N, C-alpha and C positions, 0 to 999 in steps of 0.2 A: 732498350726501352726504359730500364731502371735509371740509366745514366741521364737520359733525356728528362725524366721526371725530377731527378735531383737538380739538374740545371734550372728547370722551371722554378723549383722552390728557392733556389739561390736568388733568382730574379724577384721572387715575391718578397724575400727579405730585403733586397735592395730597394724595392718599391716602398716598403715601410720606412726605410731610412730616408729616401727621397721625400716622402710625405712628412716625416719629422722635420727635415731641413726646411721645407717650404712653409711649414707651420711656424717654426721658430723664427724664421726670417720675416714673418708676418705677410707672406705672399698669399696664403690661403687661410681661411678660418678653419676651425676644427671640423665642421661639417663638410666644407669644400675638400679638405684633405681626405676625409673618410670616403667621399664619393670618388675622388681621384684614385684612391687605392683599390676600391671595389671594381671600378671600370678597368683598371690595369690588370687585376687578377683575371677578370673575364677574358681580356684580350690575350694574356699569357697562355691560358689553358685552352682557348678556342682557336686562336690564329697563330700564336707563337711570339717569341721574344722580339723578333725583328720588327713585327708590327707595333709592339709596345714602344720600341726605341724611336719609331717615327713620331709617336705622340709625345714622347719625352722631349724630342727635338723641338716640337711646337711649343711645349711648356717652357722650355729654357728660353727660346727666342721671345716669347710673349712676356715672360717675367723681366728679361733684360730690357725690352722695349718699354715696358711699364715704368721701370725705374729710371730710364733715361730722361734727363732734364726734369727731374722731379720737382725742383723748386719752381721752375717756370710753369709747369702744369698746375701746381698748387696755387700759383698766383691767378691762373685762369679758372680755377675751380674744376679742373679736368683730371686731377690725379685720383685714380680709383682706389689706390692703396690695397688693403687686404681684400681679396676676392672671396666670394661665397660659393656655396654649393649650387646656387642658381647659375652662376657664371660657368662653373665646371660642367654642369649638365647641358646648358644651352650650347656650349662650344664642343662638347665631347660625346654626347649621347648618340648622335648619328654615326660618328666614326666607330664608336663601340659596337653598335648594332651591326654595322657593315663588317667589322672584323669578326664578330661572332658567327656570321654566316658566310664569310668570304671563302672559306675552304670548300663550301658546298655549291656555291654559285659564283662563277668567275667574274661576271660584271660587278659584283659587290666589291671586288678589289679596286676597281675604278671609283666606286662610290666612296670607299674608305679614303683613298687618296684625295678625291674631290672634296670631301668634308673637311679633312685636315688642311688642305691647301686653302680652302675658304676661310677657315678659322684663323689660319696664320696670316693670310693676306689682309683680312679685316682688322685683326689686332695690330699688326705692324702699321697699316695705313692709318689707323686711328691714333695710335700712340706716338708715331713719328710724324704723321701728317699734320698734327696739331701745331707743330713748330712752324709750318708754312703760314706766312702772314697774308696770303691771298687766296683763301679757299672760296669755292663757289658752290652754291646749292645745286645739286645734280639735276633737279627738275626744271629749274629756271635759269641757271647759270648766273644768278644774282650773287654779288659779293656778300659774304656773311662773315660773322666772327669765327675765329678758330674754335673748334670743338662743337660747332652747331651740328645737330643731327642731320644727316643727309649731305653734309659738306664734303666736297672732294677737292683735291689739290694735286699739282704735278708731283710734289714730293711724296705725298701719301700714296698716290697711284703707283709711282715708280718703286717705292719701298715694298708695297703690297705685292706687286707682280714679282719682284725679286724674291720675296719670302716664299711665294708659291713655287717659284722655280727651284729654290733650295729644297723644298719638300719633295719635288719630283726627282731631283738628283739623288737625294738620300734614299728615296723609295727604290731606285735602281741599285744603288750601292748595297742596300740591305737585302736585295733579292726579292722584293715584293712584286716588282715588275722588271723583267729581265731586259726588255728593250729600252735603252736610255731615251731615245727620241719619243717613244710613246709615253714614257713616264713623265717627261718634262712637258710635253704637249698637254697631257691630261691634267697635270697639276696647274699649269699656267692658265689654260682656258677655263677649267672649272673654278679655280680659285678666283680668277678675275670676274667671271660672271657672278659667282656667289657674293663677292665683295661689293660689286656694283648693286646687286639686289639688296644687300644690307643698307646701302646708302639711299636707294630709292624708297625702301620701306621706312627708313628713318625720316626722310623728308616728307613723305605723304601721310604716315600713320603715327610714328613715334612723336613727332613734333606736335601732333594733335591729341596726344595722350590716349590714342586708341590701341597702341601696343607698347610694351615695355622694351627696354634694351635687350633683355633676355629672350623675349619672343622674337625680336628681329634677328638676333644671332642664330636662334634655332632654325627659323625659316630659311635664313641664308645658307646654313650648312646643309639643309635638306636640298635646296636648289643646287648647291655645289656637288652634292653626292649624286643627284639625278643626272647632271651634266657629265660627271665622271663615268657613271654607268653607261650612258649613251655613247661615250667616246671609246670604250673598251671593245 
């Protein structure tokens, strides 16, 4: 028991180090870093370090995808740069909630994976999909400019689904779900549904300034979590 507690505190220290690195590299602002650390601590002491590592995997993939083709994204005006606490909350609060209660209610494990798979799929689809020169608006399939809210592309969809699959594989390897087939199916299905929900909301509501990007991300992760719960 004492040994487990010590290991948890080691991970807390590592979490602070990770926060310092992301702040110094201008990936997160000071408030975004603080929120990330708080969420991480909640997950460590409620669900365990393996659950935290799954979120860290999402963080690493999203930061790498954001930095990819930076100059081109800046030319389009689509480079987000340093993310804020709003970004962290909208993408991570649902997963954090699911992790906090996952040990007491088994379906929340599916919700946790579904929320992270959605956030991963959406981030990768947006950050890599913007490189596709032939995006289509999801509601009308009309050709639109790269970076348009609600735009989907073959590249973005493929990368998003791949990212969700990676989350499922990692969830199995980390012992969050022991059945590899179930882990991958839950992550791919929930991640894909959540990602497309993000695009639909972007096309219908964000483009009309009825919702912000953070609102859309939050709703999408909620949908992904619900799908994950239903699949477990």
